[in-house]
All heavy atoms as TSV, in Angstrom:
chain	resi	resn	atom	element	x	y	z
A	1	MET	N	N	-2.642	-21.953	1.785
A	1	MET	CA	C	-2.731	-20.565	1.418
A	1	MET	C	C	-2.324	-19.605	2.538
A	1	MET	O	O	-1.636	-18.567	2.238
A	1	MET	CB	C	-4.348	-20.339	1.102
A	1	MET	CG	C	-4.670	-18.980	0.762
A	1	MET	SD	S	-4.654	-18.880	-0.973
A	1	MET	CE	C	-5.802	-17.437	-1.355
A	2	GLN	N	N	-2.716	-19.919	3.744
A	2	GLN	CA	C	-2.220	-18.923	4.875
A	2	GLN	C	C	-0.788	-18.907	5.017
A	2	GLN	O	O	-0.144	-17.867	5.185
A	2	GLN	CB	C	-2.960	-19.446	6.199
A	2	GLN	CG	C	-2.579	-18.386	7.321
A	2	GLN	CD	C	-3.194	-17.104	7.064
A	2	GLN	OE1	O	-4.391	-16.933	6.653
A	2	GLN	NE2	N	-2.428	-15.995	7.282
A	3	ALA	N	N	-0.131	-19.942	4.876
A	3	ALA	CA	C	1.276	-20.008	4.929
A	3	ALA	C	C	1.977	-19.162	3.829
A	3	ALA	O	O	2.936	-18.493	4.095
A	3	ALA	CB	C	1.836	-21.469	4.868
A	4	GLU	N	N	1.427	-19.140	2.665
A	4	GLU	CA	C	1.915	-18.366	1.593
A	4	GLU	C	C	1.721	-16.834	1.844
A	4	GLU	O	O	2.583	-16.059	1.678
A	4	GLU	CB	C	1.252	-18.805	0.217
A	4	GLU	CG	C	1.763	-17.891	-0.975
A	4	GLU	CD	C	0.937	-18.168	-2.249
A	4	GLU	OE1	O	0.220	-19.207	-2.347
A	4	GLU	OE2	O	1.027	-17.357	-3.127
A	5	ILE	N	N	0.666	-16.516	2.374
A	5	ILE	CA	C	0.362	-15.130	2.841
A	5	ILE	C	C	1.334	-14.645	3.855
A	5	ILE	O	O	1.905	-13.607	3.800
A	5	ILE	CB	C	-1.188	-15.128	3.240
A	5	ILE	CG1	C	-2.097	-15.125	2.072
A	5	ILE	CG2	C	-1.297	-13.566	3.902
A	5	ILE	CD1	C	-3.541	-15.274	2.442
A	6	ASP	N	N	1.511	-15.576	4.844
A	6	ASP	CA	C	2.428	-15.208	5.938
A	6	ASP	C	C	3.832	-14.916	5.425
A	6	ASP	O	O	4.550	-14.088	5.839
A	6	ASP	CB	C	2.387	-16.257	7.043
A	6	ASP	CG	C	1.178	-16.383	7.813
A	6	ASP	OD1	O	0.263	-15.418	7.677
A	6	ASP	OD2	O	0.874	-17.439	8.469
A	7	GLN	N	N	4.241	-15.861	4.390
A	7	GLN	CA	C	5.617	-15.667	3.905
A	7	GLN	C	C	5.739	-14.475	3.146
A	7	GLN	O	O	6.694	-13.684	3.246
A	7	GLN	CB	C	5.982	-16.847	3.122
A	7	GLN	CG	C	7.361	-16.824	2.556
A	7	GLN	CD	C	8.400	-16.780	3.670
A	7	GLN	OE1	O	8.401	-17.636	4.520
A	7	GLN	NE2	N	9.332	-15.811	3.598
A	8	ARG	N	N	4.771	-14.114	2.344
A	8	ARG	CA	C	4.755	-12.915	1.535
A	8	ARG	C	C	4.808	-11.647	2.476
A	8	ARG	O	O	5.610	-10.664	2.283
A	8	ARG	CB	C	3.645	-12.714	0.655
A	8	ARG	CG	C	3.643	-13.819	-0.481
A	8	ARG	CD	C	2.587	-13.720	-1.382
A	8	ARG	NE	N	2.757	-12.660	-2.338
A	8	ARG	CZ	C	2.021	-12.505	-3.375
A	8	ARG	NH1	N	0.984	-13.113	-3.702
A	8	ARG	NH2	N	2.354	-11.385	-4.193
A	9	LEU	N	N	4.077	-11.678	3.536
A	9	LEU	CA	C	4.183	-10.573	4.589
A	9	LEU	C	C	5.482	-10.449	5.187
A	9	LEU	O	O	6.133	-9.451	5.376
A	9	LEU	CB	C	3.037	-10.737	5.656
A	9	LEU	CG	C	1.626	-10.485	5.218
A	9	LEU	CD1	C	0.693	-10.966	6.324
A	9	LEU	CD2	C	1.531	-9.039	4.890
A	10	ARG	N	N	6.202	-11.636	5.485
A	10	ARG	CA	C	7.436	-11.633	6.149
A	10	ARG	C	C	8.447	-11.066	5.103
A	10	ARG	O	O	9.399	-10.229	5.492
A	10	ARG	CB	C	7.950	-12.972	6.544
A	10	ARG	CG	C	7.345	-13.388	7.857
A	10	ARG	CD	C	8.091	-14.688	8.329
A	10	ARG	NE	N	7.774	-15.909	7.538
A	10	ARG	CZ	C	6.646	-16.611	7.609
A	10	ARG	NH1	N	5.784	-16.314	8.511
A	10	ARG	NH2	N	6.518	-17.692	6.792
A	11	ASP	N	N	8.359	-11.300	3.895
A	11	ASP	CA	C	9.179	-10.893	2.743
A	11	ASP	C	C	8.975	-9.344	2.600
A	11	ASP	O	O	10.117	-8.684	2.273
A	11	ASP	CB	C	8.949	-11.625	1.409
A	11	ASP	CG	C	9.331	-13.038	1.420
A	11	ASP	OD1	O	10.030	-13.439	2.415
A	11	ASP	OD2	O	8.857	-13.882	0.592
A	12	LEU	N	N	7.829	-8.893	2.772
A	12	LEU	CA	C	7.527	-7.421	2.513
A	12	LEU	C	C	7.892	-6.601	3.785
A	12	LEU	O	O	8.103	-5.407	3.573
A	12	LEU	CB	C	6.043	-7.273	2.244
A	12	LEU	CG	C	5.638	-7.425	0.839
A	12	LEU	CD1	C	4.067	-7.306	0.621
A	12	LEU	CD2	C	6.268	-6.382	-0.153
A	13	THR	N	N	8.008	-7.137	4.954
A	13	THR	CA	C	8.173	-6.302	6.089
A	13	THR	C	C	9.326	-5.346	6.084
A	13	THR	O	O	9.143	-4.211	6.380
A	13	THR	CB	C	8.252	-7.258	7.424
A	13	THR	OG1	O	7.078	-7.985	7.455
A	13	THR	CG2	C	8.597	-6.483	8.662
A	14	PRO	N	N	10.480	-5.758	5.640
A	14	PRO	CA	C	11.635	-4.837	5.572
A	14	PRO	C	C	11.358	-3.611	4.604
A	14	PRO	O	O	11.641	-2.444	4.913
A	14	PRO	CB	C	12.779	-5.568	4.941
A	14	PRO	CG	C	12.612	-7.009	5.314
A	14	PRO	CD	C	11.075	-7.153	5.281
A	15	ARG	N	N	10.640	-3.860	3.426
A	15	ARG	CA	C	10.203	-2.762	2.612
A	15	ARG	C	C	9.408	-1.831	3.266
A	15	ARG	O	O	9.276	-0.708	3.099
A	15	ARG	CB	C	9.705	-3.294	1.261
A	15	ARG	CG	C	10.774	-3.984	0.410
A	15	ARG	CD	C	10.314	-4.731	-0.852
A	15	ARG	NE	N	9.540	-3.942	-1.649
A	15	ARG	CZ	C	8.676	-4.350	-2.714
A	15	ARG	NH1	N	8.648	-5.744	-2.813
A	15	ARG	NH2	N	7.901	-3.713	-3.313
A	16	ILE	N	N	8.258	-2.465	3.920
A	16	ILE	CA	C	7.250	-1.591	4.593
A	16	ILE	C	C	7.859	-0.717	5.603
A	16	ILE	O	O	7.469	0.405	5.755
A	16	ILE	CB	C	6.216	-2.568	5.215
A	16	ILE	CG1	C	5.321	-3.158	3.976
A	16	ILE	CG2	C	5.238	-1.810	6.015
A	16	ILE	CD1	C	4.490	-4.286	4.474
A	17	ILE	N	N	8.797	-1.265	6.494
A	17	ILE	CA	C	9.548	-0.463	7.424
A	17	ILE	C	C	10.341	0.636	6.738
A	17	ILE	O	O	10.242	1.804	7.206
A	17	ILE	CB	C	10.500	-1.324	8.232
A	17	ILE	CG1	C	9.567	-2.291	9.162
A	17	ILE	CG2	C	11.409	-0.487	9.054
A	17	ILE	CD1	C	10.432	-3.333	9.800
A	18	ASP	N	N	10.949	0.404	5.544
A	18	ASP	CA	C	11.615	1.410	4.877
A	18	ASP	C	C	10.712	2.538	4.402
A	18	ASP	O	O	10.977	3.701	4.430
A	18	ASP	CB	C	12.447	0.827	3.699
A	18	ASP	CG	C	13.290	1.800	3.007
A	18	ASP	OD1	O	14.064	2.606	3.675
A	18	ASP	OD2	O	13.104	1.926	1.755
A	19	TRP	N	N	9.467	2.080	3.815
A	19	TRP	CA	C	8.547	3.023	3.314
A	19	TRP	C	C	8.094	4.024	4.501
A	19	TRP	O	O	7.945	5.151	4.320
A	19	TRP	CB	C	7.354	2.323	2.776
A	19	TRP	CG	C	7.627	1.544	1.530
A	19	TRP	CD1	C	8.589	1.667	0.723
A	19	TRP	CD2	C	6.904	0.411	1.055
A	19	TRP	NE1	N	8.630	0.724	-0.239
A	19	TRP	CE2	C	7.509	-0.084	-0.180
A	19	TRP	CE3	C	5.674	-0.269	1.524
A	19	TRP	CZ2	C	7.155	-1.167	-0.882
A	19	TRP	CZ3	C	5.292	-1.197	0.657
A	19	TRP	CH2	C	5.896	-1.757	-0.386
A	20	ARG	N	N	7.798	3.355	5.666
A	20	ARG	CA	C	7.412	4.160	6.795
A	20	ARG	C	C	8.419	5.188	7.258
A	20	ARG	O	O	8.185	6.341	7.380
A	20	ARG	CB	C	7.082	3.329	8.023
A	20	ARG	CG	C	6.582	4.112	9.308
A	20	ARG	CD	C	6.546	3.185	10.422
A	20	ARG	NE	N	7.776	2.540	10.808
A	20	ARG	CZ	C	8.788	3.168	11.557
A	20	ARG	NH1	N	8.696	4.370	11.945
A	20	ARG	NH2	N	9.787	2.475	11.874
A	21	ARG	N	N	9.757	4.783	7.163
A	21	ARG	CA	C	10.876	5.760	7.539
A	21	ARG	C	C	10.890	6.886	6.389
A	21	ARG	O	O	11.109	8.027	6.788
A	21	ARG	CB	C	12.107	4.975	7.540
A	21	ARG	CG	C	12.143	4.090	8.814
A	21	ARG	CD	C	13.463	3.340	8.876
A	21	ARG	NE	N	13.512	2.622	10.181
A	21	ARG	CZ	C	14.173	1.446	10.322
A	21	ARG	NH1	N	14.841	0.944	9.319
A	21	ARG	NH2	N	14.043	0.851	11.471
A	22	GLN	N	N	10.729	6.545	5.233
A	22	GLN	CA	C	10.697	7.498	4.102
A	22	GLN	C	C	9.602	8.631	4.313
A	22	GLN	O	O	9.845	9.745	4.129
A	22	GLN	CB	C	10.630	6.827	2.759
A	22	GLN	CG	C	11.867	6.061	2.302
A	22	GLN	CD	C	11.558	5.453	0.908
A	22	GLN	OE1	O	11.168	6.066	-0.014
A	22	GLN	NE2	N	11.861	4.127	0.804
A	23	LEU	N	N	8.415	8.048	4.668
A	23	LEU	CA	C	7.286	8.983	4.835
A	23	LEU	C	C	7.440	9.870	5.964
A	23	LEU	O	O	7.157	11.084	6.002
A	23	LEU	CB	C	5.948	8.193	4.920
A	23	LEU	CG	C	5.534	7.502	3.704
A	23	LEU	CD1	C	4.410	6.544	3.916
A	23	LEU	CD2	C	5.002	8.451	2.598
A	24	HIS	N	N	7.980	9.367	7.079
A	24	HIS	CA	C	8.095	10.085	8.350
A	24	HIS	C	C	9.352	11.148	8.136
A	24	HIS	O	O	9.414	12.166	8.879
A	24	HIS	CB	C	8.365	9.220	9.514
A	24	HIS	CG	C	7.123	8.603	9.997
A	24	HIS	ND1	N	6.398	9.062	11.042
A	24	HIS	CD2	C	6.362	7.696	9.443
A	24	HIS	CE1	C	5.293	8.396	11.299
A	24	HIS	NE2	N	5.207	7.451	10.324
A	25	ALA	N	N	10.224	10.920	7.207
A	25	ALA	CA	C	11.356	11.793	6.971
A	25	ALA	C	C	10.853	12.942	6.113
A	25	ALA	O	O	11.551	13.963	6.097
A	25	ALA	CB	C	12.499	11.055	6.205
A	26	ASP	N	N	9.720	12.900	5.400
A	26	ASP	CA	C	9.270	14.013	4.664
A	26	ASP	C	C	7.797	14.268	5.018
A	26	ASP	O	O	6.966	13.952	4.120
A	26	ASP	CB	C	9.393	13.541	3.232
A	26	ASP	CG	C	9.028	14.635	2.126
A	26	ASP	OD1	O	9.107	15.844	2.525
A	26	ASP	OD2	O	8.578	14.293	0.953
A	27	PRO	N	N	7.456	14.726	6.151
A	27	PRO	CA	C	6.069	14.860	6.532
A	27	PRO	C	C	5.354	15.967	5.721
A	27	PRO	O	O	6.085	16.991	5.327
A	27	PRO	CB	C	6.183	15.207	8.048
A	27	PRO	CG	C	7.567	15.868	8.233
A	27	PRO	CD	C	8.407	15.196	7.253
A	28	GLU	N	N	4.189	15.859	5.763
A	28	GLU	CA	C	3.252	16.929	5.002
A	28	GLU	C	C	2.096	17.334	6.081
A	28	GLU	O	O	1.724	16.442	6.925
A	28	GLU	CB	C	2.653	16.324	3.862
A	28	GLU	CG	C	3.730	16.147	2.702
A	28	GLU	CD	C	3.099	15.622	1.422
A	28	GLU	OE1	O	2.706	14.451	1.333
A	28	GLU	OE2	O	2.850	16.444	0.567
A	29	LEU	N	N	1.503	18.423	5.933
A	29	LEU	CA	C	0.407	18.862	6.719
A	29	LEU	C	C	-0.853	17.934	6.467
A	29	LEU	O	O	-1.082	17.531	5.205
A	29	LEU	CB	C	0.124	20.291	6.519
A	29	LEU	CG	C	1.160	21.230	6.985
A	29	LEU	CD1	C	0.718	22.743	6.573
A	29	LEU	CD2	C	1.405	21.126	8.414
A	30	SER	N	N	-1.648	17.794	7.358
A	30	SER	CA	C	-2.961	17.052	7.217
A	30	SER	C	C	-3.770	17.601	6.111
A	30	SER	O	O	-3.917	18.862	5.963
A	30	SER	CB	C	-3.765	17.069	8.575
A	30	SER	OG	O	-3.126	16.323	9.486
A	31	PHE	N	N	-4.333	16.777	5.280
A	31	PHE	CA	C	-5.282	17.081	4.185
A	31	PHE	C	C	-4.551	17.728	3.076
A	31	PHE	O	O	-5.178	18.221	2.045
A	31	PHE	CB	C	-6.428	18.052	4.622
A	31	PHE	CG	C	-7.213	17.291	5.734
A	31	PHE	CD1	C	-7.134	17.790	7.049
A	31	PHE	CD2	C	-7.948	16.136	5.480
A	31	PHE	CE1	C	-7.776	17.177	8.058
A	31	PHE	CE2	C	-8.651	15.508	6.601
A	31	PHE	CZ	C	-8.559	16.041	7.844
A	32	VAL	N	N	-3.178	17.793	3.004
A	32	VAL	CA	C	-2.415	18.264	1.781
A	32	VAL	C	C	-1.280	17.345	1.601
A	32	VAL	O	O	-0.219	17.787	1.261
A	32	VAL	CB	C	-1.931	19.789	2.049
A	32	VAL	CG1	C	-3.152	20.712	1.884
A	32	VAL	CG2	C	-1.216	19.932	3.252
A	33	GLU	N	N	-1.405	16.120	1.816
A	33	GLU	CA	C	-0.491	14.998	1.608
A	33	GLU	C	C	-0.295	14.580	0.160
A	33	GLU	O	O	-0.552	13.489	-0.123
A	33	GLU	CB	C	-0.705	13.811	2.604
A	33	GLU	CG	C	-0.926	14.158	3.999
A	33	GLU	CD	C	-2.334	14.290	4.382
A	33	GLU	OE1	O	-3.199	14.571	3.609
A	33	GLU	OE2	O	-2.566	14.051	5.702
A	34	HIS	N	N	0.037	15.452	-0.694
A	34	HIS	CA	C	0.129	15.191	-2.160
A	34	HIS	C	C	1.240	14.178	-2.373
A	34	HIS	O	O	1.167	13.280	-3.067
A	34	HIS	CB	C	0.285	16.526	-2.898
A	34	HIS	CG	C	-0.949	17.362	-2.667
A	34	HIS	ND1	N	-2.221	17.119	-3.298
A	34	HIS	CD2	C	-1.117	18.504	-2.049
A	34	HIS	CE1	C	-3.089	18.007	-3.011
A	34	HIS	NE2	N	-2.377	18.841	-2.201
A	35	ARG	N	N	2.449	14.489	-1.833
A	35	ARG	CA	C	3.584	13.506	-2.060
A	35	ARG	C	C	3.366	12.201	-1.471
A	35	ARG	O	O	3.689	11.158	-1.946
A	35	ARG	CB	C	4.878	14.140	-1.525
A	35	ARG	CG	C	5.398	15.431	-2.339
A	35	ARG	CD	C	6.721	15.932	-1.909
A	35	ARG	NE	N	6.845	16.054	-0.476
A	35	ARG	CZ	C	6.433	17.170	0.239
A	35	ARG	NH1	N	5.922	18.224	-0.434
A	35	ARG	NH2	N	6.679	17.267	1.521
A	36	THR	N	N	2.751	12.224	-0.269
A	36	THR	CA	C	2.401	11.028	0.477
A	36	THR	C	C	1.463	10.237	-0.369
A	36	THR	O	O	1.710	8.943	-0.490
A	36	THR	CB	C	1.853	11.347	1.835
A	36	THR	OG1	O	2.853	11.958	2.632
A	36	THR	CG2	C	1.508	10.024	2.600
A	37	GLY	N	N	0.440	10.696	-0.805
A	37	GLY	CA	C	-0.618	10.046	-1.688
A	37	GLY	C	C	0.011	9.396	-2.822
A	37	GLY	O	O	-0.261	8.280	-3.257
A	38	ALA	N	N	0.964	10.167	-3.606
A	38	ALA	CA	C	1.572	9.748	-4.747
A	38	ALA	C	C	2.503	8.540	-4.415
A	38	ALA	O	O	2.578	7.520	-5.082
A	38	ALA	CB	C	2.447	10.876	-5.340
A	39	PHE	N	N	3.158	8.593	-3.303
A	39	PHE	CA	C	4.140	7.630	-2.768
A	39	PHE	C	C	3.288	6.311	-2.417
A	39	PHE	O	O	3.699	5.142	-2.976
A	39	PHE	CB	C	4.779	8.019	-1.583
A	39	PHE	CG	C	5.734	7.005	-0.964
A	39	PHE	CD1	C	7.107	7.174	-1.383
A	39	PHE	CD2	C	5.370	6.150	-0.003
A	39	PHE	CE1	C	8.013	6.197	-0.842
A	39	PHE	CE2	C	6.274	5.209	0.645
A	39	PHE	CZ	C	7.690	5.188	0.066
A	40	ILE	N	N	2.206	6.385	-1.779
A	40	ILE	CA	C	1.317	5.236	-1.487
A	40	ILE	C	C	0.849	4.625	-2.650
A	40	ILE	O	O	0.858	3.464	-2.934
A	40	ILE	CB	C	0.264	5.565	-0.412
A	40	ILE	CG1	C	0.837	6.114	0.917
A	40	ILE	CG2	C	-0.682	4.464	-0.256
A	40	ILE	CD1	C	1.615	5.055	1.600
A	41	ALA	N	N	0.274	5.447	-3.605
A	41	ALA	CA	C	-0.276	4.887	-4.874
A	41	ALA	C	C	0.741	4.094	-5.681
A	41	ALA	O	O	0.545	3.060	-6.098
A	41	ALA	CB	C	-0.781	6.059	-5.698
A	42	ALA	N	N	1.975	4.608	-5.705
A	42	ALA	CA	C	3.047	4.008	-6.460
A	42	ALA	C	C	3.363	2.680	-5.852
A	42	ALA	O	O	3.638	1.676	-6.508
A	42	ALA	CB	C	4.245	4.975	-6.570
A	43	ARG	N	N	3.529	2.634	-4.531
A	43	ARG	CA	C	3.878	1.418	-3.797
A	43	ARG	C	C	2.766	0.378	-4.074
A	43	ARG	O	O	3.090	-0.772	-4.284
A	43	ARG	CB	C	4.076	1.621	-2.325
A	43	ARG	CG	C	5.260	2.604	-1.890
A	43	ARG	CD	C	6.556	2.280	-2.422
A	43	ARG	NE	N	6.886	2.574	-3.718
A	43	ARG	CZ	C	7.175	3.799	-4.179
A	43	ARG	NH1	N	7.062	4.927	-3.475
A	43	ARG	NH2	N	7.494	3.939	-5.530
A	44	LEU	N	N	1.497	0.710	-3.928
A	44	LEU	CA	C	0.430	-0.214	-4.155
A	44	LEU	C	C	0.471	-0.883	-5.527
A	44	LEU	O	O	0.306	-1.992	-5.825
A	44	LEU	CB	C	-0.903	0.444	-3.902
A	44	LEU	CG	C	-1.284	0.745	-2.397
A	44	LEU	CD1	C	-2.586	1.460	-2.322
A	44	LEU	CD2	C	-1.249	-0.487	-1.559
A	45	GLU	N	N	0.708	0.140	-6.558
A	45	GLU	CA	C	0.762	-0.274	-7.968
A	45	GLU	C	C	1.928	-1.303	-8.208
A	45	GLU	O	O	1.829	-2.395	-8.939
A	45	GLU	CB	C	0.932	0.852	-8.856
A	45	GLU	CG	C	-0.449	1.683	-8.939
A	45	GLU	CD	C	-0.396	2.989	-9.812
A	45	GLU	OE1	O	0.740	3.399	-9.942
A	45	GLU	OE2	O	-1.350	3.557	-10.064
A	46	GLU	N	N	3.065	-1.123	-7.526
A	46	GLU	CA	C	4.192	-1.980	-7.686
A	46	GLU	C	C	3.819	-3.326	-7.179
A	46	GLU	O	O	4.335	-4.286	-7.620
A	46	GLU	CB	C	5.328	-1.411	-6.716
A	46	GLU	CG	C	6.071	-0.294	-7.352
A	46	GLU	CD	C	7.147	0.359	-6.426
A	46	GLU	OE1	O	7.271	-0.228	-5.358
A	46	GLU	OE2	O	7.661	1.344	-6.738
A	47	LEU	N	N	2.918	-3.350	-6.200
A	47	LEU	CA	C	2.420	-4.707	-5.619
A	47	LEU	C	C	1.326	-5.317	-6.412
A	47	LEU	O	O	0.845	-6.405	-6.043
A	47	LEU	CB	C	1.992	-4.557	-4.011
A	47	LEU	CG	C	3.164	-4.086	-3.218
A	47	LEU	CD1	C	2.479	-3.752	-1.853
A	47	LEU	CD2	C	4.238	-5.191	-2.973
A	48	GLY	N	N	0.943	-4.667	-7.502
A	48	GLY	CA	C	0.004	-5.212	-8.355
A	48	GLY	C	C	-1.478	-5.019	-7.861
A	48	GLY	O	O	-2.439	-5.625	-8.330
A	49	ILE	N	N	-1.647	-3.911	-7.032
A	49	ILE	CA	C	-2.906	-3.645	-6.481
A	49	ILE	C	C	-3.614	-2.427	-7.257
A	49	ILE	O	O	-2.851	-1.522	-7.658
A	49	ILE	CB	C	-2.769	-3.245	-5.006
A	49	ILE	CG1	C	-2.389	-4.323	-4.159
A	49	ILE	CG2	C	-4.037	-2.534	-4.371
A	49	ILE	CD1	C	-1.859	-4.036	-2.756
A	50	GLU	N	N	-4.815	-2.575	-7.690
A	50	GLU	CA	C	-5.469	-1.562	-8.521
A	50	GLU	C	C	-5.668	-0.376	-7.588
A	50	GLU	O	O	-6.177	-0.432	-6.473
A	50	GLU	CB	C	-6.882	-2.088	-8.902
A	50	GLU	CG	C	-7.645	-1.099	-9.700
A	50	GLU	CD	C	-9.099	-1.631	-10.043
A	50	GLU	OE1	O	-9.135	-2.653	-10.718
A	50	GLU	OE2	O	-9.933	-0.919	-9.556
A	51	VAL	N	N	-5.278	0.830	-8.103
A	51	VAL	CA	C	-5.312	2.097	-7.368
A	51	VAL	C	C	-6.230	3.028	-8.107
A	51	VAL	O	O	-6.203	3.176	-9.290
A	51	VAL	CB	C	-3.916	2.607	-7.219
A	51	VAL	CG1	C	-3.893	3.966	-6.625
A	51	VAL	CG2	C	-2.984	1.738	-6.439
A	52	SER	N	N	-6.937	3.835	-7.152
A	52	SER	CA	C	-7.756	4.926	-7.827
A	52	SER	C	C	-7.461	6.089	-6.789
A	52	SER	O	O	-7.128	5.915	-5.648
A	52	SER	CB	C	-9.204	4.717	-7.847
A	52	SER	OG	O	-9.757	4.442	-6.568
A	53	ARG	N	N	-7.731	7.309	-7.244
A	53	ARG	CA	C	-7.388	8.508	-6.652
A	53	ARG	C	C	-8.669	9.420	-6.590
A	53	ARG	O	O	-8.771	10.343	-7.423
A	53	ARG	CB	C	-6.159	9.271	-7.176
A	53	ARG	CG	C	-4.825	8.470	-7.268
A	53	ARG	CD	C	-4.242	8.275	-5.964
A	53	ARG	NE	N	-3.987	9.442	-5.176
A	53	ARG	CZ	C	-2.775	10.218	-5.158
A	53	ARG	NH1	N	-1.893	9.938	-5.965
A	53	ARG	NH2	N	-2.764	11.282	-4.272
A	54	PRO	N	N	-9.564	9.130	-5.656
A	54	PRO	CA	C	-10.786	9.817	-5.772
A	54	PRO	C	C	-10.762	11.412	-5.476
A	54	PRO	O	O	-11.500	12.080	-5.953
A	54	PRO	CB	C	-11.576	9.274	-4.575
A	54	PRO	CG	C	-10.927	8.068	-4.093
A	54	PRO	CD	C	-9.544	8.119	-4.714
A	55	SER	N	N	-9.736	11.810	-4.865
A	55	SER	CA	C	-9.421	13.299	-4.701
A	55	SER	C	C	-7.968	13.461	-4.732
A	55	SER	O	O	-7.122	12.471	-4.932
A	55	SER	CB	C	-10.040	13.744	-3.417
A	55	SER	OG	O	-9.217	13.239	-2.318
A	56	GLY	N	N	-7.519	14.782	-4.642
A	56	GLY	CA	C	-6.154	15.052	-4.647
A	56	GLY	C	C	-5.099	14.310	-3.726
A	56	GLY	O	O	-4.089	14.003	-4.017
A	57	THR	N	N	-5.706	14.087	-2.565
A	57	THR	CA	C	-4.779	13.437	-1.532
A	57	THR	C	C	-5.283	11.891	-1.197
A	57	THR	O	O	-4.581	11.147	-0.541
A	57	THR	CB	C	-4.897	14.096	-0.228
A	57	THR	OG1	O	-6.118	14.297	0.279
A	57	THR	CG2	C	-4.119	15.594	-0.463
A	58	SER	N	N	-6.498	11.538	-1.607
A	58	SER	CA	C	-7.042	10.236	-1.208
A	58	SER	C	C	-6.353	9.144	-2.153
A	58	SER	O	O	-6.069	9.300	-3.198
A	58	SER	CB	C	-8.560	10.162	-1.427
A	58	SER	OG	O	-9.229	11.086	-0.588
A	59	VAL	N	N	-6.148	7.938	-1.552
A	59	VAL	CA	C	-5.653	6.809	-2.237
A	59	VAL	C	C	-6.564	5.576	-1.959
A	59	VAL	O	O	-6.826	5.326	-0.726
A	59	VAL	CB	C	-4.222	6.447	-1.896
A	59	VAL	CG1	C	-3.760	5.261	-2.675
A	59	VAL	CG2	C	-3.295	7.634	-2.209
A	60	MET	N	N	-7.107	4.964	-2.842
A	60	MET	CA	C	-7.902	3.709	-2.617
A	60	MET	C	C	-7.296	2.587	-3.409
A	60	MET	O	O	-7.088	2.591	-4.585
A	60	MET	CB	C	-9.350	3.858	-3.071
A	60	MET	CG	C	-10.161	2.767	-2.824
A	60	MET	SD	S	-11.993	3.018	-2.900
A	60	MET	CE	C	-12.007	4.066	-4.422
A	61	GLY	N	N	-6.879	1.556	-2.732
A	61	GLY	CA	C	-6.411	0.340	-3.344
A	61	GLY	C	C	-7.501	-0.693	-3.241
A	61	GLY	O	O	-8.308	-0.896	-2.318
A	62	ARG	N	N	-7.621	-1.580	-4.285
A	62	ARG	CA	C	-8.644	-2.486	-4.465
A	62	ARG	C	C	-8.089	-3.960	-4.651
A	62	ARG	O	O	-7.348	-4.115	-5.584
A	62	ARG	CB	C	-9.548	-2.102	-5.539
A	62	ARG	CG	C	-10.740	-3.132	-5.652
A	62	ARG	CD	C	-11.750	-2.418	-6.702
A	62	ARG	NE	N	-12.840	-3.316	-6.779
A	62	ARG	CZ	C	-13.659	-3.343	-7.820
A	62	ARG	NH1	N	-13.572	-2.429	-8.855
A	62	ARG	NH2	N	-14.757	-4.187	-7.841
A	63	LEU	N	N	-8.338	-4.834	-3.721
A	63	LEU	CA	C	-7.871	-6.170	-3.807
A	63	LEU	C	C	-8.980	-7.095	-4.229
A	63	LEU	O	O	-10.119	-6.946	-4.003
A	63	LEU	CB	C	-7.433	-6.609	-2.379
A	63	LEU	CG	C	-6.304	-5.930	-1.727
A	63	LEU	CD1	C	-6.125	-6.494	-0.277
A	63	LEU	CD2	C	-5.017	-6.109	-2.496
A	64	PHE	N	N	-8.567	-8.089	-5.060
A	64	PHE	CA	C	-9.413	-8.919	-5.643
A	64	PHE	C	C	-9.151	-10.372	-5.055
A	64	PHE	O	O	-8.000	-10.676	-5.041
A	64	PHE	CB	C	-9.453	-8.915	-7.156
A	64	PHE	CG	C	-9.922	-7.667	-7.827
A	64	PHE	CD1	C	-8.988	-6.635	-8.016
A	64	PHE	CD2	C	-11.171	-7.390	-8.142
A	64	PHE	CE1	C	-9.362	-5.462	-8.530
A	64	PHE	CE2	C	-11.648	-6.231	-8.678
A	64	PHE	CZ	C	-10.641	-5.190	-8.920
A	65	GLY	N	N	-10.155	-11.217	-4.915
A	65	GLY	CA	C	-10.011	-12.490	-4.512
A	65	GLY	C	C	-10.974	-13.427	-5.280
A	65	GLY	O	O	-11.658	-12.913	-6.135
A	66	THR	N	N	-10.972	-14.728	-4.860
A	66	THR	CA	C	-11.740	-15.615	-5.511
A	66	THR	C	C	-12.755	-16.161	-4.405
A	66	THR	O	O	-12.394	-16.522	-3.285
A	66	THR	CB	C	-11.092	-16.866	-6.146
A	66	THR	OG1	O	-10.280	-17.420	-5.145
A	66	THR	CG2	C	-10.118	-16.388	-7.278
A	67	ALA	N	N	-14.076	-16.204	-4.771
A	67	ALA	CA	C	-15.030	-16.631	-3.808
A	67	ALA	C	C	-14.890	-18.159	-3.780
A	67	ALA	O	O	-14.556	-18.858	-4.705
A	67	ALA	CB	C	-16.472	-16.355	-4.465
A	68	GLY	N	N	-15.225	-18.630	-2.519
A	68	GLY	CA	C	-15.157	-20.066	-2.226
A	68	GLY	C	C	-13.671	-20.670	-2.239
A	68	GLY	O	O	-13.572	-21.861	-2.520
A	69	SER	N	N	-12.667	-19.864	-1.981
A	69	SER	CA	C	-11.484	-20.405	-2.066
A	69	SER	C	C	-11.059	-21.260	-0.683
A	69	SER	O	O	-10.027	-21.992	-0.844
A	69	SER	CB	C	-10.355	-19.301	-2.153
A	69	SER	OG	O	-10.367	-18.444	-1.029
A	70	GLY	N	N	-12.012	-21.272	0.150
A	70	GLY	CA	C	-11.748	-22.100	1.424
A	70	GLY	C	C	-10.675	-21.680	2.283
A	70	GLY	O	O	-10.270	-22.421	3.158
A	71	GLY	N	N	-10.261	-20.498	2.218
A	71	GLY	CA	C	-9.175	-19.966	3.057
A	71	GLY	C	C	-9.614	-19.604	4.346
A	71	GLY	O	O	-9.213	-19.478	5.410
């Protein structure tokens, strides 16, 4: 299981770096990060992560796992 997680992270690393560059190219002021929140929510949803938006700028991703998987 750990090897699979490690490989998935290696596969995602170039995309994550690109996302960071995109966000830094289009900065927003603190507490008014509307485009940033939308960007993050969309990326999490693309990864199959459940997303909620408790406020205009907040983003919460929820991961699910299985109990007792022995990992």
